[in-house]
C-alpha positions in Angstrom: -14.7 -31.3 16.4 -16.5 -28.4 18.1 -18.2 -26.6 15.3 -21.0 -24.4 16.4 -22.4 -24.1 12.9 -21.0 -25.5 9.7 -21.7 -23.6 6.5 -20.4 -24.8 3.1 -20.6 -21.9 0.7 -20.2 -21.5 -3.0 -17.5 -19.1 -4.4 -18.3 -15.5 -3.5 -16.2 -12.8 -5.2 -16.2 -9.5 -3.3 -15.4 -6.8 -5.8 -17.1 -3.8 -4.4 -16.5 -0.7 -2.3 -18.4 -1.3 0.9 -20.7 1.0 2.7 -23.0 0.3 5.7 -21.7 -3.2 6.2 -22.8 -5.2 9.3 -20.1 -7.1 11.1 -19.9 -10.7 9.9 -21.6 -13.6 11.8 -19.6 -16.3 13.5 -20.2 -19.6 11.6 -18.0 -21.8 13.8 -15.2 -21.9 16.3 -12.7 -24.7 16.9 -10.3 -25.5 19.7 -7.2 -27.6 19.0 -5.2 -29.7 21.4 -3.4 -33.0 20.9 -2.9 -36.1 23.2 -0.2 -35.7 25.8 0.6 -32.2 24.4 0.9 -29.3 26.8 -0.5 -26.2 25.0 -1.1 -25.3 21.4 -1.1 -21.9 19.6 -1.5 -20.8 16.0 0.5 -17.8 14.7 0.1 -17.3 10.9 -2.5 -18.5 8.4 -1.9 -18.9 4.7 -4.5 -20.2 2.2 -3.4 -22.8 -0.3 -4.5 -22.9 -4.0 -7.0 -25.6 -3.0 -8.5 -23.6 -0.2 -6.8 -25.4 2.7 -5.3 -23.5 5.7 -1.6 -23.7 6.2 -0.9 -22.6 9.8 2.4 -22.0 11.7 2.5 -22.3 15.5 3.4 -25.0 18.0 2.1 -27.9 20.1 4.5 -29.6 22.4 4.4 -33.1 23.9 6.2 -32.9 27.3 5.4 -36.5 28.3 8.3 -37.8 26.2 11.9 -37.9 27.5 13.0 -36.1 24.4 10.4 -33.4 23.7 8.5 -33.8 20.4 5.7 -31.7 18.9 4.4 -29.9 15.9 5.4 -26.5 14.4 2.9 -26.3 11.5 -0.5 -27.7 10.5 -2.6 -28.1 7.4 -6.4 -27.9 7.9 -9.3 -28.1 5.4 -11.7 -25.2 5.0 -14.0 -26.7 7.7 -11.1 -26.8 10.3 -10.3 -30.5 10.1 -6.7 -31.3 10.6 -5.2 -32.9 7.5 -1.6 -33.2 8.7 0.9 -31.8 11.2 4.6 -31.0 10.8 6.9 -32.7 13.4 9.7 -30.9 15.2 13.1 -31.7 13.7 14.8 -30.1 16.8 14.3 -30.3 20.5 11.7 -27.4 20.3 10.4 -25.4 17.4 7.9 -22.5 17.5 6.7 -21.6 14.0 6.2 -17.8 13.6 5.5 -17.2 9.9 4.9 -19.3 6.8 4.7 -18.9 3.1 3.3 -21.1 0.3 5.7 -21.7 -2.6 4.6 -21.7 -6.3 5.0 -25.6 -6.5 2.6 -26.0 -3.5 5.3 -26.7 -1.0 5.7 -24.5 2.1 8.4 -22.8 4.2 8.3 -21.5 7.7 10.6 -19.6 10.1 10.6 -19.3 13.9 12.8 -20.1 16.8 13.7 -23.2 18.9 16.4 -25.1 20.7 18.6 -28.0 19.6 18.6 -29.5 23.1 17.3 -28.8 26.6 19.2 -25.8 28.0 20.8 -24.8 24.7 20.6 -21.3 23.3 17.6 -20.2 21.3 18.1 -20.4 17.5 16.5 -19.2 14.4 15.3 -22.0 12.1 14.1 -22.1 8.5 12.2 -25.2 7.3 10.9 -26.3 3.9 7.9 -28.6 4.0 6.7 -30.9 1.3 3.1 -31.0 0.2 2.4 -34.1 2.4 3.6 -32.4 5.5 7.0 -34.0 5.7 10.1 -31.9 6.2 12.3 -31.4 3.1 15.1 -29.8 5.1 15.7 -27.6 8.2 18.4 -25.0 8.4 19.5 -23.5 11.8 21.2 -20.2 12.4 22.6 -19.9 15.8 25.3 -18.0 17.7 26.5 -19.8 20.9 25.1 -18.4 24.2 22.8 -15.8 22.5 19.2 -15.8 21.4 18.2 -15.7 17.7 14.6 -15.8 16.3 12.9 -15.5 12.9 9.6 -13.5 12.8 8.8 -13.2 9.1 9.6 -14.9 5.8 9.1 -14.1 2.1 9.9 -16.2 -1.0 11.9 -14.7 -3.9 11.8 -15.1 -7.7 14.9 -17.3 -7.7 13.4 -19.7 -5.3 15.3 -18.4 -2.3 14.1 -16.9 0.9 14.5 -13.7 3.0 13.9 -13.8 6.7 13.9 -11.1 9.3 14.1 -11.3 13.1 16.7 -10.8 15.8 20.2 -11.9 16.6 22.6 -11.8 19.6 19.9 -11.6 22.2 20.8 -12.0 25.9 19.0 -12.5 29.1 18.6 -8.7 29.6 18.4 -7.5 26.0 16.8 -8.7 22.8 19.8 -8.2 20.6 20.0 -6.7 17.1 17.7 -6.6 14.2 18.5 -9.2 11.5 17.9 -9.9 7.8 18.9 -13.3 6.5 19.0 -14.1 2.7 19.3 -17.7 1.5 19.2 -19.7 -1.7 16.5 -22.2 -2.6 18.1 -24.8 -0.4 18.2 -22.6 2.7 22.0 -21.9 2.5 23.1 -18.4 3.5 23.9 -15.9 0.9 24.2 -12.9 3.2 23.0 -11.4 6.5 22.6 -7.8 7.7 22.2 -6.7 11.3 21.8 -3.3 13.0 20.7 -1.7 16.1 21.9 0.7 18.8 19.1 0.6 21.3 17.9 -2.1 23.7 14.9 -3.2 21.6 15.8 -4.1 18.0 14.2 -6.6 15.7 12.9 -7.1 12.2 9.2 -7.6 12.4 7.9 -8.1 8.8 9.7 -8.6 5.4 8.2 -8.3 1.9 9.5 -8.6 -1.6 8.1 -5.7 -3.7 9.2 -4.3 -7.1 12.6 -6.0 -7.0 13.4 -4.9 -3.4 13.3 -6.3 0.1 11.1 -4.1 2.4 11.5 -4.6 6.1 9.3 -3.2 8.9 11.7 -3.1 11.9 12.3 -1.5 15.3 15.8 -0.2 16.3 18.1 2.6 15.6 21.1 2.7 13.3 23.6 5.2 12.0 21.2 6.9 9.6 17.8 6.5 11.4 18.2 7.5 15.0 14.7 7.3 16.5 13.8 4.2 18.5 10.3 3.4 17.1 9.3 1.6 13.8 11.4 2.0 10.7 10.8 0.9 7.1 14.1 -0.2 5.4 14.8 -1.1 1.8 17.5 -3.4 0.4 18.3 -4.9 -2.9 18.6 -8.6 -3.4 22.4 -8.4 -2.9 22.0 -7.0 0.6 22.9 -3.4 -0.3 21.0 -0.8 1.8 19.0 1.5 -0.5 17.1 3.9 1.8 14.9 4.0 4.8 12.2 6.0 6.7 11.6 6.4 10.4 8.5 7.6 12.2 9.6 9.9 15.2 5.9 10.4 16.2 5.8 6.6 17.0 8.9 6.8 19.2 7.6 4.5 22.0 5.5 2.3 19.7 6.3 -1.2 18.6 5.6 -2.3 15.0 3.1 -4.9 14.1 2.5 -6.3 10.6 2.8 -5.0 7.1 1.3 -5.7 3.6 1.4 -4.0 0.2 -1.2 -1.4 -0.3 -3.9 -1.9 -3.0 -3.1 1.4 -4.8 0.7 1.6 -4.2 3.1 1.7 -1.3 2.5 -0.2 1.9 0.1 -0.6 4.8 1.5 -1.3 8.3 -0.1 -1.5 11.8 1.5 -1.0 15.2 1.4 -3.6 17.9 1.1 -1.2 20.8 -1.4 1.7 20.7 -2.7 0.1 17.4 -3.0 2.3 14.3 -3.1 1.7 10.6 -0.7 3.7 8.3 -0.5 4.0 4.5 2.9 4.9 3.0 4.1 5.6 -0.5 6.6 3.3 -2.2 9.5 5.1 -0.3 7.8 4.5 3.1 6.7 8.1 3.6 3.3 8.4 5.4 0.3 9.3 3.3 -2.3 8.8 6.0 -2.6 7.2 9.5 -5.7 6.3 11.5 -6.0 5.1 15.1 -7.9 1.8 15.5 -10.7 2.6 17.8 -11.4 0.6 20.9 -13.3 1.3 24.2 -11.7 4.0 26.4 -10.8 1.7 29.2 -9.3 -1.0 26.9 -5.7 -2.1 26.5 -4.9 -3.9 23.3 -2.3 -5.1 20.7 -2.3 -5.4 17.0 -0.8 -8.5 15.2 -1.9 -8.8 11.6 -3.0 -6.8 8.6 -4.1 -8.4 5.3 -5.5 -7.0 2.1 -9.0 -7.9 1.1 -10.3 -8.6 -2.3 -12.0 -5.2 -2.7 -8.7 -3.4 -2.0 -9.5 -2.8 1.7 -7.8 -4.3 4.8 -8.5 -6.7 7.6 -6.8 -6.3 11.0 -6.7 -8.7 14.0 -5.3 -8.6 17.5 -6.6 -8.6 21.1 -8.5 -6.1 23.0 -8.2 -6.2 26.8 -11.0 -4.9 29.0 -10.2 -3.0 32.2 -13.5 -1.4 33.3 -12.3 -0.2 36.7 -13.3 -1.2 40.3 -16.0 -3.8 40.8 -19.4 -2.4 41.7 -20.1 -3.4 45.3 -23.8 -4.1 44.5 -22.8 -6.8 42.0 -21.2 -10.2 42.7 -18.1 -11.5 40.9 -20.3 -13.8 38.8 -21.9 -10.7 37.2 -18.6 -9.9 35.6 -16.9 -11.6 32.7 -15.1 -14.8 34.0 -15.9 -13.8 37.5 -12.2 -12.9 37.7 -11.1 -10.4 40.3 -7.5 -9.1 40.1 -5.5 -7.8 43.2 -6.4 -4.3 42.1 -10.1 -5.2 42.4 -10.6 -4.9 38.6 -11.9 -7.3 36.0 -9.1 -8.2 33.5 -9.7 -10.3 30.4 -8.7 -10.3 26.7 -10.8 -10.8 23.6 -9.9 -11.5 20.0 -10.3 -8.3 18.0 -11.2 -8.0 14.3 -11.5 -4.8 12.3 -12.3 -4.2 8.6 -11.2 -1.0 6.7 -11.8 0.3 3.2 -8.9 1.2 0.9 -8.6 4.7 2.5 -8.4 3.3 6.0 -12.0 4.2 7.0 -13.4 1.7 9.5 -16.3 -0.5 8.1 -16.8 -2.6 11.2 -15.0 -3.3 14.5 -15.9 -6.0 17.1 -14.5 -8.3 19.8 -14.9 -12.0 20.1 -16.7 -12.0 23.4 -16.5 -15.5 24.9 -15.9 -17.2 28.3 -12.1 -17.3 28.2 -9.2 -15.1 27.1 -8.6 -15.4 23.4 -6.1 -13.8 20.9 -6.4 -13.4 17.1 -2.7 -13.5 15.9 -3.7 -13.9 12.2 -6.6 -13.2 9.9 -7.4 -13.7 6.2 -10.3 -13.3 3.8 -11.2 -16.6 2.2 -11.6 -17.1 -1.6 -15.0 -18.6 -1.0 -16.2 -15.6 1.0 -16.0 -14.6 4.6 -13.0 -14.7 7.0 -11.0 -16.9 9.2 -8.9 -15.9 12.2 -6.5 -17.9 14.3 -4.6 -17.7 17.6 -5.0 -19.2 21.0 -7.6 -19.8 23.7 -6.6 -20.8 27.2 -3.6 -22.9 26.0 -5.4 -24.4 22.9 -5.0 -23.5 19.3 -8.1 -21.5 18.2 -9.8 -20.8 14.9 -13.0 -18.8 14.2 -14.8 -18.8 10.8 -17.0 -15.8 9.9 -19.5 -15.4 7.1 -19.3 -12.6 4.5 -20.8 -9.3 5.7 -24.4 -8.3 5.0 -25.6 -4.8 4.5 -25.6 -2.2 1.7 -22.9 -2.6 -0.9 -22.5 -0.4 -3.9 -20.0 1.2 -6.2 -19.2 4.9 -5.9 -22.1 6.5 -7.9 -19.9 9.5 -8.9 -17.3 7.3 -10.6 -16.9 7.4 -14.3 -14.2 4.6 -14.3 -15.4 1.1 -15.1 -13.6 -2.3 -15.2 -14.6 -5.8 -16.2 -12.4 -8.9 -16.3 -13.0 -11.9 -18.5 -13.2 -14.8 -18.7 -13.7 -15.4 -15.0 -12.6 -17.9 -14.0 -9.6 -17.9 -16.4 -6.9 -20.4 -17.2 -4.3 -18.6 -19.3 -5.2 -15.1 -20.6 -7.2 -12.5 -18.6 -8.7 -9.5 -20.4 -9.2 -6.4 -18.4 -11.7 -4.1 -20.2 -12.2 -0.5 -18.9 -13.8 2.7 -20.0 -12.3 6.2 -19.4 -14.3 9.5 -19.7 -11.2 11.1 -21.3 -7.6 10.4 -22.1 -5.7 9.3 -19.0 -2.6 7.5 -17.7 -3.6 3.9 -16.6 -1.8 1.4 -14.4 -3.0 -2.2 -14.1 -1.7 -4.4 -11.4 -2.7 -7.9 -10.2 -2.4 -9.0 -6.6 -2.9 -12.2 -4.6 -5.0 -12.3 -1.4 -2.0 -11.1 0.7 -1.3 -8.0 -1.4 1.7 -9.5 -3.2 2.1 -8.4 -6.8 1.7 -11.2 -9.3 1.3 -9.2 -12.5 2.3 -5.8 -13.7 2.3 -3.0 -13.1 1.3 -2.4 -16.7 1.4 1.3 -17.6 0.2 3.4 -20.6 -1.8 6.3 -21.8 -5.2 5.4 -23.1 -7.9 7.6 -24.9 -11.4 8.2 -23.7 -13.8 5.3 -24.3 -13.4 1.6 -24.1 -9.9 -0.2 -24.0 -8.6 -3.6 -23.1 -5.4 -4.9 -21.6 -4.6 -8.6 -21.8 -2.5 -10.3 -19.2 -0.9 -13.8 -19.6 -0.7 -15.8 -16.4 2.9 -16.9 -15.7 3.7 -20.6 -15.7 4.3 -20.8 -11.9 1.0 -19.0 -10.9 -1.0 -21.1 -8.5 -4.7 -21.7 -8.8 -6.7 -19.4 -6.6 -8.4 -16.0 -6.2 -6.7 -12.8 -7.3 -7.7 -9.2 -7.8 -7.1 -6.7 -10.5 -6.5 -3.0 -9.6 -6.9 -0.3 -12.2 -5.5 3.1 -11.3 -5.7 6.5 -13.1 -4.6 9.9 -12.0 -8.0 10.5 -10.5 -9.6 7.1 -9.5 -9.1 3.5 -8.9 -11.3 0.4 -9.2 -10.7 -3.3 -8.2 -12.2 -6.5 -9.5 -11.7 -10.1 -8.3 -10.9 -13.1 -10.5 -10.2 -16.8 -10.2 -7.3 -18.6 -11.9 -7.7 -22.3 -12.5 -4.7 -24.2 -13.8 
């Protein structure tokens, strides 16, 4: 293990609006490779109820006549590998994962059944010990299929989005796949009339499937990102396109802390807040150095209602200075255009309104990419991706700096007991009668309770919430909204 520093922290609950925060300090970084394996990368990170890290990705052993490898990994909070998930096909590249209420997992991605066969979308359910419960394959002969995002549904089934009918010169059509709890197909939907169509991220919210996608159809004719809404029977409900992002590729999406959705773009990265119909409420560019090129991959909600973004930021400073040697430049790497060219992991923190709190690059001696990021229940952050052909994780401490609540706010919220095991009481005080909405979220912005609505008089009131029987132990946050203000508190559920 190559920890630079190991810090074991106690549970820190971040329930504040942050001002004047310093960027977090790197606690350790870890590189992952496996004997006889050629390359390893990490795509998506999910945190289990026990605080372990469930990661999708790939590591392939090309030394065997029949290629074997891993498509998912479980690590402890210090980055030690607990188990790996073996390929059940010739090749399998895990793209996105989800943790189910019973502690098992599911992933989607793409792979091949044999050398030279067409690329196929796969869906795999994984037992808690890392063994495969089952694998389902969705493939059309002679074309390329891929799964990019997965969400679990209340009936135990799954929804996956990606692409279908890809060819050597075109990526194919955007695709939604709905299955039952055993991975058997219930319905599929596909669309697209341009040369670049795919479903990037899928969420389940308020009884509907919400898909961030790229590709035109009969009702949305611009070529850039779209947000589409379906019911659980596959009926198209409505959609929104963003003509101002015509040439831009979509990145990731999560639910917003106050309502609606937050999405980031992959190219020319920006962060956008939409309402529950997908209409833009605000958008901010994600700032980088003027000479940089970059991509955005992940957006996650933080426990204070803000957001965490990751990607890579590539530095292109221009021609080399003749007075300096190559060794004076990062990597000492000179491209044919006589420029320095390298890429760094990129991490940015926003408040609930999309205002930037901190923004920095992971400056190291090799190209590195942050494909996923998440705030940890015990405090701080972890990011994952790849470094020069190895899987790569970086653990950051919680921020330091000035943290305080808005001094002009008259809205207060307290949750008790904390931790709780069955019933959570949310006590709040209003300056006058107001309409109140109380919603509970997990660390990824998924709704686990509410929304509970009602009109309450001025003064102190309490709303009680009973944890459902399938709620997993872990850290959650409670969001209280009125017409005028909102406030968030963190809580811990222990089963």
